C-alpha positions as CSV (number, residue, x, y, z in Angstrom):
1,M,80.6,352.3,114.4
2,R,77.7,352.0,116.6
3,L,77.1,348.9,118.2
4,E,73.4,348.8,117.2
5,K,74.7,348.9,113.3
6,I,77.1,346.3,114.1
7,K,74.3,344.0,115.5
8,A,71.8,344.9,112.6
9,E,74.5,343.9,109.9
10,A,75.3,340.5,111.6
11,S,71.3,339.9,111.8
12,S,71.2,340.7,108.1
13,K,74.0,338.4,107.2
14,T,72.2,335.6,109.0
15,L,69.0,336.2,107.5
16,R,70.6,336.4,103.9
17,K,72.6,333.1,104.7
18,V,69.1,331.3,105.8
19,V,67.5,332.6,103.0
20,R,70.1,331.3,100.5
21,K,70.2,327.9,102.1
22,I,66.5,327.6,102.1
23,S,66.1,328.8,98.5
24,R,68.6,326.4,97.4
25,T,67.3,323.7,99.3
26,F,63.9,323.8,98.0
27,D,64.8,325.4,94.8
28,V,63.0,328.4,95.2
29,E,63.9,331.7,93.2
30,V,64.4,334.6,95.3
31,D,65.0,338.5,94.3
32,H,67.1,339.9,97.1
33,T,66.0,343.1,98.2
34,H,67.3,345.5,100.7
35,R,65.7,343.9,103.7
36,P,66.6,340.3,104.3
37,S,63.3,339.9,106.6
38,E,61.1,340.6,103.7
39,D,63.3,338.1,101.4
40,L,62.6,335.6,104.5
41,E,58.9,336.2,104.2
42,E,58.7,335.7,100.6
43,V,60.7,332.3,100.8
44,I,57.9,331.2,103.4
45,E,54.9,332.5,101.3
46,I,56.5,330.6,98.1
47,L,57.0,327.4,100.1
48,R,53.4,327.7,101.7
49,E,51.9,328.0,98.2
50,R,53.7,325.2,96.9
51,F,52.9,322.9,99.7
52,D,49.3,324.0,99.6
53,D,48.9,323.3,96.0
54,V,49.9,319.5,96.2
55,S,48.1,318.7,99.3
56,D,46.9,315.5,97.4
57,V,50.2,314.5,96.1
58,P,51.4,312.6,99.2
59,D,48.1,310.4,99.1
60,H,48.9,310.0,95.0
61,Q,52.4,308.7,96.0
62,A,51.1,306.4,98.6
63,L,48.8,304.9,96.3
64,E,51.7,304.4,93.4
65,Y,54.0,302.8,96.0
66,F,51.4,300.4,97.3
67,R,50.7,299.4,93.5
68,L,54.2,299.1,92.7
69,G,54.5,297.3,95.8
70,L,51.5,294.7,94.8
71,V,53.4,294.3,91.1
72,K,56.7,293.3,92.9
73,G,55.2,291.1,95.3
74,L,53.1,289.1,92.5
75,K,56.5,288.8,90.6
76,K,58.2,287.9,93.8
77,A,55.5,285.1,94.2
78,G,56.0,283.8,90.8
79,D,59.7,283.4,91.2
80,F,59.3,281.6,94.3
81,L,56.9,279.0,92.5
82,V,59.6,278.7,89.8
83,D,62.4,278.3,92.3
84,G,60.6,276.1,94.7
85,T,60.7,278.2,97.8
86,I,56.6,277.8,97.6
87,A,55.5,274.5,96.1
88,K,52.3,272.5,96.1
89,S,52.2,268.8,97.3
90,R,49.0,266.8,97.3
91,G,46.9,269.8,97.2
92,D,48.6,271.6,100.1
93,W,51.1,274.3,99.6
94,I,54.6,274.1,101.2
95,V,56.7,276.8,102.2
96,D,59.9,277.2,104.7
97,E,59.2,278.5,107.7
98,T,61.3,281.8,107.0
99,V,61.6,283.1,103.6
100,N,64.7,285.3,102.6
101,I,63.4,288.1,100.3
102,R,66.5,290.2,98.7
103,V,64.8,293.5,97.7
104,N,66.2,296.8,96.2
105,I,64.6,299.9,97.9
106,R,65.0,303.3,96.1
107,L,63.7,306.0,98.4
108,P,62.3,309.5,97.4
109,S,65.4,311.2,98.6
110,G,67.5,309.4,96.3
111,K,69.1,306.8,98.5
112,F,69.4,303.2,97.3
113,Y,69.4,300.2,99.7
114,R,69.6,296.5,99.2
115,K,68.6,294.4,102.1
116,T,67.6,291.0,102.6
117,L,64.1,290.6,104.5
118,K,63.5,287.5,106.8
119,I,59.8,286.9,106.9
120,D,57.9,284.5,108.8
121,S,56.0,282.3,106.4
122,E,52.7,282.9,108.9
123,E,53.0,286.8,108.2
124,F,51.7,285.9,104.5
125,G,49.2,283.1,105.5
126,F,51.0,279.9,105.8
127,K,50.7,277.6,108.6
128,K,53.9,276.2,110.2
């Protein structure tokens, strides 16, 4: 077998692996042809179309996350009023210098985190 043919076959195998990996990762169906380079071009074109069609999705998602954050924040503020973390005394609001907030965070990737955030009360408008 000639060296050029061996290199071409190795290159084709590598391209096929790349196309398979990309198509699995981004859930893209590709009809494999006899030319792996054309398959790669097809996958790239499909992904370009997919991302061009949803150019406004990140803004929409950001607004939705912002809304969800506001709702959770208001619920948490209500909890703080009930448990005494924030209280009103003689017309003044009283709060600890540092507030510990336990949160559950689920990222779009599916990862889940439980964290305790320590926030200085000045950050949300209270004076020390």
